[in-house]
KEZALO-834157 format. One line per field, with one value per atom (N, C-alpha, C): residue number from 1; residue in three letters; atom name; x, y, z. Coordinates in nm, 2 decimals. Example, Ala and Ser with C-alpha at 12.3 -4.5 7.8 and 13.67 -1.06 7.14 Angstrom:
! KEZALO-834157
resi [1, 1, 1, 2, 2, 2]
resn [Ala, Ala, Ala, Ser, Ser, Ser]
name [N, CA, C, N, CA, C]
x [1.32, 1.23, 1.32, 1.28, 1.37, 1.29]
y [-0.57, -0.45, -0.33, -0.22, -0.11, 0.00]
z [0.78, 0.78, 0.78, 0.71, 0.71, 0.79]
//
This chain:
! KEZALO-834157
resi [1, 1, 1, 2, 2, 2, 3, 3, 3, 4, 4, 4, 5, 5, 5, 6, 6, 6, 7, 7, 7, 8, 8, 8, 9, 9, 9, 10, 10, 10, 11, 11, 11, 12, 12, 12, 13, 13, 13, 14, 14, 14, 15, 15, 15, 16, 16, 16, 17, 17, 17, 18, 18, 18, 19, 19, 19, 20, 20, 20, 21, 21, 21, 22, 22, 22, 23, 23, 23, 24, 24, 24, 25, 25, 25, 26, 26, 26, 27, 27, 27, 28, 28, 28, 29, 29, 29, 30, 30, 30, 31, 31, 31, 32, 32, 32, 33, 33, 33, 34, 34, 34, 35, 35, 35, 36, 36, 36, 37, 37, 37, 38, 38, 38, 39, 39, 39, 40, 40, 40, 41, 41, 41, 42, 42, 42, 43, 43, 43, 44, 44, 44, 45, 45, 45, 46, 46, 46, 47, 47, 47, 48, 48, 48, 49, 49, 49, 50, 50, 50, 51, 51, 51, 52, 52, 52, 53, 53, 53, 54, 54, 54, 55, 55, 55, 56, 56, 56, 57, 57, 57, 58, 58, 58, 59, 59, 59, 60, 60, 60, 61, 61, 61, 62, 62, 62, 63, 63, 63, 64, 64, 64, 65, 65, 65, 66, 66, 66, 67, 67, 67, 68, 68, 68, 69, 69, 69, 70, 70, 70, 71, 71, 71, 72, 72, 72, 73, 73, 73, 74, 74, 74, 75, 75, 75, 76, 76, 76, 77, 77, 77, 78, 78, 78, 79, 79, 79, 80, 80, 80, 81, 81, 81, 82, 82, 82, 83, 83, 83, 84, 84, 84, 85, 85, 85, 86, 86, 86, 87, 87, 87, 88, 88, 88, 89, 89, 89, 90, 90, 90, 91, 91, 91, 92, 92, 92, 93, 93, 93, 94, 94, 94, 95, 95, 95, 96, 96, 96, 97, 97, 97, 98, 98, 98, 99, 99, 99, 100, 100, 100, 101, 101, 101, 102, 102, 102, 103, 103, 103, 104, 104, 104, 105, 105, 105, 106, 106, 106, 107, 107, 107, 108, 108, 108, 109, 109, 109, 110, 110, 110, 111, 111, 111, 112, 112, 112, 113, 113, 113, 114, 114, 114, 115, 115, 115, 116, 116, 116, 117, 117, 117, 118, 118, 118, 119, 119, 119, 120, 120, 120, 121, 121, 121, 122, 122, 122, 123, 123, 123, 124, 124, 124, 125, 125, 125, 126, 126, 126, 127, 127, 127, 128, 128, 128, 129, 129, 129, 130, 130, 130, 131, 131, 131, 132, 132, 132, 133, 133, 133, 134, 134, 134, 135, 135, 135, 136, 136, 136, 137, 137, 137, 138, 138, 138, 139, 139, 139, 140, 140, 140, 141, 141, 141, 142, 142, 142, 143, 143, 143, 144, 144, 144, 145, 145, 145, 146, 146, 146, 147, 147, 147, 148, 148, 148, 149, 149, 149, 150, 150, 150, 151, 151, 151, 152, 152, 152, 153, 153, 153, 154, 154, 154, 155, 155, 155, 156, 156, 156, 157, 157, 157, 158, 158, 158, 159, 159, 159, 160, 160, 160, 161, 161, 161, 162, 162, 162, 163, 163, 163, 164, 164, 164, 165, 165, 165, 166, 166, 166, 167, 167, 167, 168, 168, 168, 169, 169, 169, 170, 170, 170, 171, 171, 171, 172, 172, 172, 173, 173, 173, 174, 174, 174, 175, 175, 175, 176, 176, 176, 177, 177, 177, 178, 178, 178, 179, 179, 179, 180, 180, 180, 181, 181, 181, 182, 182, 182, 183, 183, 183, 184, 184, 184, 185, 185, 185, 186, 186, 186, 187, 187, 187, 188, 188, 188, 189, 189, 189, 190, 190, 190, 191, 191, 191, 192, 192, 192, 193, 193, 193]
resn [Unk, Unk, Unk, Unk, Unk, Unk, Unk, Unk, Unk, Unk, Unk, Unk, Unk, Unk, Unk, Unk, Unk, Unk, Unk, Unk, Unk, Unk, Unk, Unk, Unk, Unk, Unk, Unk, Unk, Unk, Unk, Unk, Unk, Unk, Unk, Unk, Unk, Unk, Unk, Unk, Unk, Unk, Unk, Unk, Unk, Unk, Unk, Unk, Unk, Unk, Unk, Unk, Unk, Unk, Unk, Unk, Unk, Unk, Unk, Unk, Unk, Unk, Unk, Unk, Unk, Unk, Unk, Unk, Unk, Unk, Unk, Unk, Unk, Unk, Unk, Unk, Unk, Unk, Unk, Unk, Unk, Unk, Unk, Unk, Unk, Unk, Unk, Unk, Unk, Unk, Unk, Unk, Unk, Unk, Unk, Unk, Unk, Unk, Unk, Unk, Unk, Unk, Unk, Unk, Unk, Unk, Unk, Unk, Unk, Unk, Unk, Unk, Unk, Unk, Unk, Unk, Unk, Unk, Unk, Unk, Unk, Unk, Unk, Unk, Unk, Unk, Unk, Unk, Unk, Unk, Unk, Unk, Unk, Unk, Unk, Unk, Unk, Unk, Unk, Unk, Unk, Unk, Unk, Unk, Unk, Unk, Unk, Unk, Unk, Unk, Unk, Unk, Unk, Unk, Unk, Unk, Unk, Unk, Unk, Unk, Unk, Unk, Unk, Unk, Unk, Unk, Unk, Unk, Unk, Unk, Unk, Unk, Unk, Unk, Unk, Unk, Unk, Unk, Unk, Unk, Unk, Unk, Unk, Unk, Unk, Unk, Unk, Unk, Unk, Unk, Unk, Unk, Unk, Unk, Unk, Unk, Unk, Unk, Unk, Unk, Unk, Unk, Unk, Unk, Unk, Unk, Unk, Unk, Unk, Unk, Unk, Unk, Unk, Unk, Unk, Unk, Unk, Unk, Unk, Unk, Unk, Unk, Unk, Unk, Unk, Unk, Unk, Unk, Unk, Unk, Unk, Unk, Unk, Unk, Unk, Unk, Unk, Unk, Unk, Unk, Unk, Unk, Unk, Unk, Unk, Unk, Unk, Unk, Unk, Unk, Unk, Unk, Unk, Unk, Unk, Unk, Unk, Unk, Unk, Unk, Unk, Unk, Unk, Unk, Unk, Unk, Unk, Unk, Unk, Unk, Unk, Unk, Unk, Unk, Unk, Unk, Unk, Unk, Unk, Unk, Unk, Unk, Unk, Unk, Unk, Unk, Unk, Unk, Unk, Unk, Unk, Unk, Unk, Unk, Unk, Unk, Unk, Unk, Unk, Unk, Unk, Unk, Unk, Unk, Unk, Unk, Unk, Unk, Unk, Unk, Unk, Unk, Unk, Unk, Unk, Unk, Unk, Unk, Unk, Unk, Unk, Unk, Unk, Unk, Unk, Unk, Unk, Unk, Unk, Unk, Unk, Unk, Unk, Unk, Unk, Unk, Unk, Unk, Unk, Unk, Unk, Unk, Unk, Unk, Unk, Unk, Unk, Unk, Unk, Unk, Unk, Unk, Unk, Unk, Unk, Unk, Unk, Unk, Unk, Unk, Unk, Unk, Unk, Unk, Unk, Unk, Unk, Unk, Unk, Unk, Unk, Unk, Unk, Unk, Unk, Unk, Unk, Unk, Unk, Unk, Unk, Unk, Unk, Unk, Unk, Unk, Unk, Unk, Unk, Unk, Unk, Unk, Unk, Unk, Unk, Unk, Unk, Unk, Unk, Unk, Unk, Unk, Unk, Unk, Unk, Unk, Unk, Unk, Unk, Unk, Unk, Unk, Unk, Unk, Unk, Unk, Unk, Unk, Unk, Unk, Unk, Unk, Unk, Unk, Unk, Unk, Unk, Unk, Unk, Unk, Unk, Unk, Unk, Unk, Unk, Unk, Unk, Unk, Unk, Unk, Unk, Unk, Unk, Unk, Unk, Unk, Unk, Unk, Unk, Unk, Unk, Unk, Unk, Unk, Unk, Unk, Unk, Unk, Unk, Unk, Unk, Unk, Unk, Unk, Unk, Unk, Unk, Unk, Unk, Unk, Unk, Unk, Unk, Unk, Unk, Unk, Unk, Unk, Unk, Unk, Unk, Unk, Unk, Unk, Unk, Unk, Unk, Unk, Unk, Unk, Unk, Unk, Unk, Unk, Unk, Unk, Unk, Unk, Unk, Unk, Unk, Unk, Unk, Unk, Unk, Unk, Unk, Unk, Unk, Unk, Unk, Unk, Unk, Unk, Unk, Unk, Unk, Unk, Unk, Unk, Unk, Unk, Unk, Unk, Unk, Unk, Unk, Unk, Unk, Unk, Unk, Unk, Unk, Unk, Unk, Unk, Unk, Unk, Unk, Unk, Unk, Unk, Unk, Unk, Unk, Unk, Unk, Unk, Unk, Unk, Unk, Unk, Unk, Unk, Unk, Unk, Unk, Unk, Unk, Unk, Unk, Unk, Unk, Unk, Unk, Unk, Unk, Unk, Unk, Unk, Unk, Unk, Unk, Unk, Unk, Unk, Unk, Unk, Unk]
name [N, CA, C, N, CA, C, N, CA, C, N, CA, C, N, CA, C, N, CA, C, N, CA, C, N, CA, C, N, CA, C, N, CA, C, N, CA, C, N, CA, C, N, CA, C, N, CA, C, N, CA, C, N, CA, C, N, CA, C, N, CA, C, N, CA, C, N, CA, C, N, CA, C, N, CA, C, N, CA, C, N, CA, C, N, CA, C, N, CA, C, N, CA, C, N, CA, C, N, CA, C, N, CA, C, N, CA, C, N, CA, C, N, CA, C, N, CA, C, N, CA, C, N, CA, C, N, CA, C, N, CA, C, N, CA, C, N, CA, C, N, CA, C, N, CA, C, N, CA, C, N, CA, C, N, CA, C, N, CA, C, N, CA, C, N, CA, C, N, CA, C, N, CA, C, N, CA, C, N, CA, C, N, CA, C, N, CA, C, N, CA, C, N, CA, C, N, CA, C, N, CA, C, N, CA, C, N, CA, C, N, CA, C, N, CA, C, N, CA, C, N, CA, C, N, CA, C, N, CA, C, N, CA, C, N, CA, C, N, CA, C, N, CA, C, N, CA, C, N, CA, C, N, CA, C, N, CA, C, N, CA, C, N, CA, C, N, CA, C, N, CA, C, N, CA, C, N, CA, C, N, CA, C, N, CA, C, N, CA, C, N, CA, C, N, CA, C, N, CA, C, N, CA, C, N, CA, C, N, CA, C, N, CA, C, N, CA, C, N, CA, C, N, CA, C, N, CA, C, N, CA, C, N, CA, C, N, CA, C, N, CA, C, N, CA, C, N, CA, C, N, CA, C, N, CA, C, N, CA, C, N, CA, C, N, CA, C, N, CA, C, N, CA, C, N, CA, C, N, CA, C, N, CA, C, N, CA, C, N, CA, C, N, CA, C, N, CA, C, N, CA, C, N, CA, C, N, CA, C, N, CA, C, N, CA, C, N, CA, C, N, CA, C, N, CA, C, N, CA, C, N, CA, C, N, CA, C, N, CA, C, N, CA, C, N, CA, C, N, CA, C, N, CA, C, N, CA, C, N, CA, C, N, CA, C, N, CA, C, N, CA, C, N, CA, C, N, CA, C, N, CA, C, N, CA, C, N, CA, C, N, CA, C, N, CA, C, N, CA, C, N, CA, C, N, CA, C, N, CA, C, N, CA, C, N, CA, C, N, CA, C, N, CA, C, N, CA, C, N, CA, C, N, CA, C, N, CA, C, N, CA, C, N, CA, C, N, CA, C, N, CA, C, N, CA, C, N, CA, C, N, CA, C, N, CA, C, N, CA, C, N, CA, C, N, CA, C, N, CA, C, N, CA, C, N, CA, C, N, CA, C, N, CA, C, N, CA, C, N, CA, C, N, CA, C, N, CA, C, N, CA, C, N, CA, C, N, CA, C, N, CA, C, N, CA, C, N, CA, C, N, CA, C, N, CA, C, N, CA, C, N, CA, C, N, CA, C, N, CA, C, N, CA, C, N, CA, C, N, CA, C, N, CA, C, N, CA, C, N, CA, C, N, CA, C]
x [0.08, 0.00, 0.09, 0.19, 0.28, 0.35, 0.39, 0.46, 0.36, 0.24, 0.13, 0.10, 0.09, 0.07, 0.18, 0.31, 0.42, 0.42, 0.39, 0.38, 0.28, 0.17, 0.06, 0.11, 0.18, 0.23, 0.34, 0.43, 0.54, 0.49, 0.40, 0.34, 0.45, 0.46, 0.55, 0.68, 0.70, 0.83, 0.94, 1.06, 1.18, 1.23, 1.28, 1.35, 1.50, 1.57, 1.71, 1.70, 1.74, 1.73, 1.86, 1.85, 1.97, 1.96, 2.06, 2.06, 2.17, 2.14, 2.23, 2.19, 2.28, 2.24, 2.27, 2.19, 2.21, 2.19, 2.23, 2.22, 2.20, 2.15, 2.13, 2.20, 2.27, 2.33, 2.23, 2.24, 2.14, 2.22, 2.16, 2.22, 2.15, 2.23, 2.17, 2.13, 2.06, 2.02, 1.87, 1.79, 1.65, 1.58, 1.63, 1.57, 1.62, 1.53, 1.57, 1.68, 1.78, 1.88, 1.99, 1.99, 2.09, 2.21, 2.33, 2.46, 2.57, 2.69, 2.80, 2.82, 2.81, 2.83, 2.87, 2.92, 2.96, 2.83, 2.84, 2.73, 2.78, 2.75, 2.81, 2.80, 2.68, 2.67, 2.75, 2.80, 2.89, 3.03, 3.05, 3.18, 3.26, 3.20, 3.27, 3.18, 3.24, 3.16, 3.11, 2.98, 2.91, 2.80, 2.74, 2.62, 2.51, 2.44, 2.33, 2.25, 2.16, 2.08, 2.10, 2.10, 2.13, 2.01, 1.98, 1.88, 1.94, 1.89, 1.92, 1.80, 1.83, 1.73, 1.73, 1.61, 1.60, 1.52, 1.58, 1.52, 1.51, 1.40, 1.38, 1.40, 1.47, 1.48, 1.41, 1.31, 1.23, 1.22, 1.26, 1.25, 1.31, 1.43, 1.49, 1.43, 1.33, 1.26, 1.30, 1.34, 1.38, 1.26, 1.22, 1.11, 1.17, 1.14, 1.18, 1.09, 1.14, 1.07, 1.05, 1.16, 1.16, 1.28, 1.27, 1.38, 1.36, 1.47, 1.47, 1.58, 1.54, 1.64, 1.74, 1.87, 1.98, 1.98, 1.98, 1.97, 2.11, 2.19, 2.32, 2.31, 2.40, 2.40, 2.38, 2.45, 2.45, 2.32, 2.23, 2.10, 1.98, 2.00, 1.89, 1.79, 1.66, 1.56, 1.52, 1.44, 1.40, 1.31, 1.35, 1.28, 1.34, 1.43, 1.50, 1.60, 1.62, 1.73, 1.83, 1.95, 2.05, 2.07, 2.06, 2.09, 2.19, 2.28, 2.38, 2.31, 2.37, 2.32, 2.30, 2.40, 2.37, 2.25, 2.23, 2.12, 1.99, 1.99, 1.87, 1.84, 1.95, 1.94, 1.88, 1.93, 1.87, 1.72, 1.68, 1.54, 1.46, 1.51, 1.44, 1.42, 1.53, 1.52, 1.42, 1.42, 1.33, 1.19, 1.16, 1.03, 0.98, 1.07, 1.03, 1.00, 1.07, 1.04, 0.90, 0.87, 0.74, 0.63, 0.66, 0.56, 0.54, 0.63, 0.62, 0.70, 0.79, 0.87, 0.97, 0.98, 1.06, 1.20, 1.30, 1.43, 1.52, 1.56, 1.65, 1.80, 1.84, 1.97, 1.98, 2.07, 2.09, 2.22, 2.22, 2.34, 2.36, 2.49, 2.52, 2.66, 2.69, 2.82, 2.91, 3.03, 3.13, 3.10, 3.01, 2.97, 2.91, 2.84, 2.78, 2.87, 2.95, 3.04, 3.17, 3.20, 3.32, 3.30, 3.18, 3.15, 3.23, 3.27, 3.34, 3.49, 3.53, 3.68, 3.73, 3.81, 3.87, 3.78, 3.67, 3.57, 3.54, 3.50, 3.46, 3.31, 3.26, 3.12, 3.05, 3.12, 3.07, 3.03, 3.12, 3.10, 2.98, 2.97, 2.86, 2.73, 2.73, 2.61, 2.57, 2.67, 2.64, 2.58, 2.64, 2.59, 2.45, 2.41, 2.27, 2.21, 2.16, 2.11, 1.99, 1.93, 1.81, 1.86, 1.99, 2.04, 2.02, 2.01, 1.98, 2.11, 2.23, 2.36, 2.38, 2.31, 2.33, 2.43, 2.47, 2.56, 2.48, 2.48, 2.40, 2.43, 2.56, 2.59, 2.54, 2.54, 2.49, 2.34, 2.27, 2.13, 2.09, 2.17, 2.15, 2.17, 2.27, 2.30, 2.19, 2.14, 2.03, 1.90, 1.88, 1.76, 1.78, 1.90, 1.94, 1.92, 1.97, 1.96, 2.10, 2.10, 2.23, 2.26, 2.39, 2.42, 2.56, 2.57, 2.70, 2.72, 2.83, 2.87, 3.01, 3.03, 3.16, 3.25, 3.38, 3.48, 3.59, 3.66, 3.76, 3.88, 3.95, 4.07, 4.18, 4.19, 4.30, 4.27, 4.16, 4.13, 4.15, 4.20, 4.22, 4.10, 4.09, 3.99, 4.05, 4.01, 4.06, 3.97, 4.04, 3.97, 4.02, 3.94, 3.98, 4.09, 4.18, 4.28, 4.23, 4.29, 4.25, 4.14, 4.09, 3.99, 4.05, 3.96, 4.01, 3.96, 4.04, 3.99, 4.03, 3.95, 3.97, 3.96, 4.05, 4.05, 4.02, 3.91, 3.89, 3.98, 3.99, 4.08, 4.01, 4.10, 4.05, 3.98, 3.86, 3.78, 3.76, 3.79, 3.76, 3.61, 3.56, 3.43, 3.42, 3.32, 3.30, 3.21, 3.25, 3.17, 3.11, 2.98, 2.91, 2.88, 2.92, 2.90, 2.81, 2.72, 2.63, 2.70, 2.80, 2.86, 3.00, 3.04, 3.17, 3.18, 3.28, 3.28, 3.30, 3.26, 3.28, 3.42, 3.45, 3.59, 3.60, 3.72, 3.74, 3.79, 3.71, 3.75, 3.76, 3.81, 3.84, 3.77, 3.73, 3.65, 3.72, 3.73, 3.79, 3.71, 3.66, 3.59, 3.68, 3.67, 3.75, 3.64, 3.65, 3.55, 3.62, 3.56, 3.61, 3.53, 3.60, 3.52, 3.50]
y [-0.12, 0.00, 0.13, 0.13, 0.24, 0.27, 0.17, 0.18, 0.24, 0.19, 0.23, 0.38, 0.42, 0.56, 0.65, 0.60, 0.68, 0.70, 0.59, 0.60, 0.70, 0.71, 0.81, 0.95, 0.97, 1.10, 1.14, 1.05, 1.09, 1.11, 1.02, 1.02, 0.99, 1.06, 1.03, 1.11, 1.18, 1.25, 1.15, 1.19, 1.10, 1.10, 0.98, 0.97, 0.94, 0.98, 0.93, 0.81, 0.70, 0.58, 0.55, 0.54, 0.51, 0.37, 0.28, 0.15, 0.14, 0.08, 0.07, -0.04, -0.09, -0.19, -0.13, -0.17, -0.13, -0.24, -0.23, -0.34, -0.29, -0.38, -0.36, -0.46, -0.42, -0.52, -0.59, -0.72, -0.80, -0.89, -0.92, -1.02, -1.15, -1.26, -1.40, -1.42, -1.53, -1.57, -1.61, -1.55, -1.59, -1.52, -1.40, -1.33, -1.40, -1.43, -1.49, -1.41, -1.48, -1.43, -1.34, -1.35, -1.29, -1.38, -1.32, -1.39, -1.29, -1.33, -1.24, -1.20, -1.07, -1.02, -0.87, -0.82, -0.68, -0.60, -0.50, -0.40, -0.27, -0.21, -0.09, 0.03, 0.05, 0.17, 0.16, 0.04, 0.02, 0.01, 0.00, -0.02, -0.13, -0.24, -0.36, -0.48, -0.60, -0.72, -0.74, -0.77, -0.79, -0.89, -0.93, -1.02, -0.92, -0.95, -0.86, -0.91, -0.82, -0.85, -0.73, -0.77, -0.67, -0.67, -0.56, -0.55, -0.46, -0.49, -0.41, -0.32, -0.19, -0.09, 0.00, 0.04, 0.13, 0.26, 0.37, 0.50, 0.58, 0.66, 0.75, 0.89, 0.97, 1.11, 1.19, 1.27, 1.35, 1.49, 1.60, 1.73, 1.75, 1.69, 1.70, 1.62, 1.55, 1.47, 1.32, 1.25, 1.11, 1.02, 0.93, 0.84, 0.69, 0.63, 0.48, 0.41, 0.32, 0.25, 0.10, 0.03, -0.11, -0.16, -0.27, -0.33, -0.48, -0.56, -0.70, -0.74, -0.83, -0.88, -0.97, -0.95, -1.04, -1.16, -1.28, -1.41, -1.48, -1.47, -1.54, -1.69, -1.75, -1.89, -1.98, -1.94, -2.02, -2.01, -1.92, -1.90, -1.93, -1.99, -2.02, -2.11, -2.09, -2.18, -2.27, -2.38, -2.46, -2.38, -2.40, -2.32, -2.19, -2.14, -2.01, -2.04, -1.93, -1.93, -1.82, -1.86, -1.75, -1.66, -1.53, -1.43, -1.33, -1.29, -1.19, -1.05, -0.96, -0.83, -0.76, -0.78, -0.73, -0.79, -0.93, -0.99, -0.94, -0.91, -0.85, -0.71, -0.63, -0.50, -0.51, -0.60, -0.62, -0.65, -0.74, -0.77, -0.65, -0.57, -0.45, -0.35, -0.33, -0.23, -0.28, -0.41, -0.46, -0.45, -0.47, -0.46, -0.31, -0.22, -0.08, -0.03, -0.09, -0.06, -0.11, -0.23, -0.29, -0.21, -0.14, -0.06, 0.07, 0.10, 0.22, 0.34, 0.32, 0.43, 0.47, 0.60, 0.66, 0.69, 0.60, 0.61, 0.69, 0.81, 0.89, 0.85, 0.81, 0.79, 0.69, 0.60, 0.50, 0.53, 0.54, 0.56, 0.44, 0.39, 0.27, 0.28, 0.22, 0.22, 0.12, 0.10, 0.02, -0.13, -0.17, -0.32, -0.35, -0.26, -0.28, -0.24, -0.14, -0.09, -0.18, -0.25, -0.34, -0.47, -0.50, -0.63, -0.67, -0.57, -0.60, -0.61, -0.56, -0.55, -0.69, -0.74, -0.87, -0.99, -0.97, -1.07, -1.07, -1.18, -1.19, -1.18, -1.06, -1.04, -1.04, -1.00, -1.01, -1.15, -1.24, -1.39, -1.43, -1.39, -1.43, -1.38, -1.25, -1.20, -1.27, -1.31, -1.38, -1.52, -1.58, -1.72, -1.71, -1.60, -1.58, -1.46, -1.46, -1.34, -1.27, -1.34, -1.27, -1.17, -1.16, -1.06, -1.11, -1.24, -1.30, -1.33, -1.28, -1.32, -1.24, -1.13, -1.05, -0.94, -0.92, -0.82, -0.69, -0.60, -0.48, -0.40, -0.38, -0.29, -0.34, -0.47, -0.53, -0.51, -0.52, -0.50, -0.35, -0.26, -0.12, -0.08, -0.14, -0.12, -0.18, -0.30, -0.36, -0.28, -0.22, -0.13, 0.01, 0.03, 0.16, 0.28, 0.25, 0.34, 0.41, 0.53, 0.60, 0.57, 0.56, 0.52, 0.58, 0.59, 0.63, 0.53, 0.45, 0.35, 0.38, 0.36, 0.38, 0.26, 0.29, 0.18, 0.23, 0.13, 0.16, 0.22, 0.31, 0.38, 0.28, 0.17, 0.08, -0.02, -0.01, -0.10, -0.03, -0.10, -0.05, -0.07, 0.00, -0.02, -0.03, -0.14, -0.16, -0.07, 0.00, 0.09, 0.06, 0.08, 0.05, 0.15, 0.11, 0.20, 0.33, 0.44, 0.57, 0.64, 0.57, 0.63, 0.73, 0.83, 0.94, 0.93, 0.98, 0.99, 1.13, 1.17, 1.31, 1.29, 1.35, 1.35, 1.48, 1.49, 1.62, 1.63, 1.74, 1.76, 1.69, 1.66, 1.60, 1.71, 1.68, 1.77, 1.72, 1.80, 1.76, 1.78, 1.69, 1.70, 1.64, 1.68, 1.63, 1.51, 1.39, 1.27, 1.27, 1.28, 1.28, 1.13, 1.09, 0.95, 0.95, 0.85, 0.85, 0.80, 0.72, 0.66, 0.71, 0.82, 0.88, 1.02, 1.10, 1.24, 1.24, 1.36, 1.37, 1.37, 1.32, 1.30, 1.38, 1.43, 1.49, 1.38, 1.36, 1.26, 1.34, 1.26, 1.32, 1.25, 1.32, 1.26, 1.31, 1.22, 1.26, 1.18, 1.26, 1.19, 1.17, 1.05, 1.01, 0.97, 1.04, 1.03, 0.95, 0.84, 0.76, 0.77, 0.78, 0.78, 0.92]
z [0.00, 0.00, 0.00, 0.08, 0.09, -0.04, -0.11, -0.24, -0.35, -0.34, -0.43, -0.41, -0.28, -0.25, -0.29, -0.27, -0.31, -0.46, -0.54, -0.68, -0.73, -0.66, -0.69, -0.67, -0.55, -0.52, -0.62, -0.65, -0.74, -0.89, -0.93, -1.06, -1.16, -1.27, -1.38, -1.36, -1.25, -1.23, -1.22, -1.27, -1.26, -1.12, -1.08, -0.95, -0.97, -0.87, -0.85, -0.76, -0.80, -0.72, -0.65, -0.52, -0.44, -0.38, -0.41, -0.36, -0.26, -0.14, -0.04, 0.06, 0.14, 0.24, 0.37, 0.47, 0.61, 0.70, 0.82, 0.91, 1.05, 1.14, 1.28, 1.36, 1.46, 1.55, 1.63, 1.65, 1.73, 1.82, 1.93, 2.02, 1.99, 2.00, 1.98, 1.84, 1.82, 1.68, 1.67, 1.76, 1.76, 1.64, 1.60, 1.49, 1.36, 1.26, 1.14, 1.07, 1.01, 0.93, 1.00, 1.13, 1.21, 1.22, 1.19, 1.20, 1.20, 1.22, 1.21, 1.06, 1.04, 0.90, 0.91, 0.79, 0.79, 0.79, 0.88, 0.90, 0.87, 0.75, 0.70, 0.79, 0.85, 0.94, 1.06, 1.10, 1.21, 1.16, 1.03, 0.97, 1.02, 1.06, 1.11, 1.10, 1.12, 1.13, 1.27, 1.28, 1.41, 1.39, 1.50, 1.49, 1.46, 1.35, 1.32, 1.19, 1.15, 1.03, 0.93, 0.80, 0.70, 0.59, 0.54, 0.43, 0.32, 0.20, 0.08, 0.06, 0.05, 0.05, -0.08, -0.12, -0.24, -0.19, -0.22, -0.19, -0.32, -0.33, -0.44, -0.40, -0.47, -0.44, -0.55, -0.51, -0.61, -0.55, -0.62, -0.57, -0.43, -0.41, -0.28, -0.16, -0.19, -0.09, -0.11, 0.00, -0.01, 0.03, -0.05, -0.03, -0.01, 0.10, 0.11, 0.01, -0.07, -0.17, -0.14, -0.14, -0.11, -0.03, 0.03, 0.09, 0.09, 0.10, 0.12, 0.22, 0.30, 0.40, 0.33, 0.35, 0.30, 0.39, 0.32, 0.39, 0.37, 0.47, 0.46, 0.45, 0.37, 0.35, 0.47, 0.58, 0.70, 0.78, 0.74, 0.81, 0.72, 0.61, 0.52, 0.58, 0.56, 0.60, 0.49, 0.52, 0.41, 0.31, 0.18, 0.08, 0.04, 0.13, 0.10, -0.01, -0.09, -0.19, -0.16, -0.16, -0.13, -0.25, -0.22, -0.32, -0.27, -0.35, -0.31, -0.30, -0.23, -0.22, -0.36, -0.45, -0.59, -0.66, -0.64, -0.70, -0.65, -0.52, -0.46, -0.52, -0.53, -0.59, -0.73, -0.81, -0.95, -0.94, -0.85, -0.84, -0.80, -0.71, -0.66, -0.78, -0.86, -0.97, -1.07, -1.10, -1.20, -1.15, -1.02, -0.97, -0.97, -0.94, -0.94, -1.09, -1.18, -1.32, -1.36, -1.31, -1.34, -1.27, -1.16, -1.09, -1.17, -1.27, -1.35, -1.30, -1.20, -1.16, -1.27, -1.30, -1.40, -1.34, -1.36, -1.30, -1.39, -1.34, -1.41, -1.39, -1.27, -1.24, -1.12, -1.12, -1.01, -0.94, -0.81, -0.73, -0.64, -0.64, -0.55, -0.50, -0.39, -0.33, -0.40, -0.34, -0.40, -0.40, -0.31, -0.32, -0.45, -0.51, -0.64, -0.76, -0.74, -0.84, -0.86, -0.76, -0.77, -0.84, -0.88, -0.94, -1.06, -1.14, -1.26, -1.24, -1.13, -1.11, -1.08, -1.17, -1.14, -1.18, -1.24, -1.27, -1.42, -1.47, -1.61, -1.62, -1.58, -1.57, -1.71, -1.81, -1.95, -1.98, -1.95, -1.98, -1.90, -1.77, -1.68, -1.74, -1.79, -1.85, -1.98, -2.05, -2.18, -2.15, -2.05, -2.01, -1.96, -1.90, -1.85, -1.91, -2.03, -2.10, -2.03, -1.94, -1.87, -1.77, -1.75, -1.65, -1.51, -1.48, -1.35, -1.28, -1.33, -1.27, -1.15, -1.12, -1.01, -1.04, -1.16, -1.20, -1.22, -1.12, -1.12, -1.24, -1.28, -1.39, -1.52, -1.54, -1.67, -1.67, -1.56, -1.55, -1.58, -1.53, -1.56, -1.70, -1.76, -1.91, -1.99, -1.95, -2.03, -2.02, -1.90, -1.89, -1.94, -1.99, -2.04, -1.94, -1.82, -1.71, -1.69, -1.66, -1.62, -1.48, -1.45, -1.31, -1.27, -1.14, -1.08, -0.97, -0.98, -0.88, -0.83, -0.70, -0.65, -0.67, -0.69, -0.68, -0.59, -0.53, -0.43, -0.51, -0.44, -0.51, -0.54, -0.48, -0.51, -0.62, -0.69, -0.80, -0.94, -1.03, -1.17, -1.25, -1.36, -1.46, -1.60, -1.67, -1.81, -1.90, -1.99, -2.08, -2.22, -2.32, -2.46, -2.50, -2.59, -2.64, -2.69, -2.66, -2.70, -2.62, -2.51, -2.43, -2.34, -2.31, -2.23, -2.08, -1.99, -1.86, -1.80, -1.71, -1.64, -1.49, -1.42, -1.28, -1.22, -1.14, -1.07, -0.95, -0.89, -0.77, -0.65, -0.56, -0.43, -0.36, -0.30, -0.22, -0.08, 0.02, 0.16, 0.19, 0.27, 0.32, 0.46, 0.54, 0.67, 0.67, 0.71, 0.72, 0.85, 0.87, 0.99, 1.02, 1.14, 1.18, 1.31, 1.31, 1.43, 1.56, 1.54, 1.66, 1.70, 1.63, 1.67, 1.61, 1.65, 1.60, 1.44, 1.38, 1.24, 1.20, 1.08, 1.03, 0.90, 0.87, 0.74, 0.65, 0.54, 0.44, 0.30, 0.20, 0.07, -0.04, -0.14, -0.25, -0.38, -0.48, -0.61, -0.71, -0.81, -0.92, -1.04, -1.09, -1.21, -1.32, -1.43, -1.53, -1.65, -1.69, -1.79, -1.92, -2.03, -2.16, -2.21]
//
């Protein structure tokens, strides 16, 4: 019902879709899918539960759209199918498209941007032409969606001969963290092609 009402409110306006995962620390294992796993908002591995989330931004307002709980392999129940976080993100984007959301741009962190680094994702996508491989970037290209995904600074990118790249200057910004004082961090954009 909430998603239907959000779609009515947004109408045909384009959204910027943000894909991210979040987690909550939990004690014990009585809650389904709780195990030791990386929890991004804590920036460490802890006992907890993680979900993949989709938010839409329209006219400066952020709308929660969809989420799905990540089910670690060691906590699957009978009938559960293990899906990676990128596979869950692909399913969420496809479902939002089916709902009729007009996606202008997709933003995602390095978990989703790093998929092609060191992997033969093109072969994976060819072997599975329906895009069910969980390769988010191939899904976005297939859906002809523009995207910005992060990659870690220590990873290389293969480019065709003659391709251009441009580096913006490093920019300082204050990273506000809920569990400790703000830190000065640096951001640099590298534009390929």
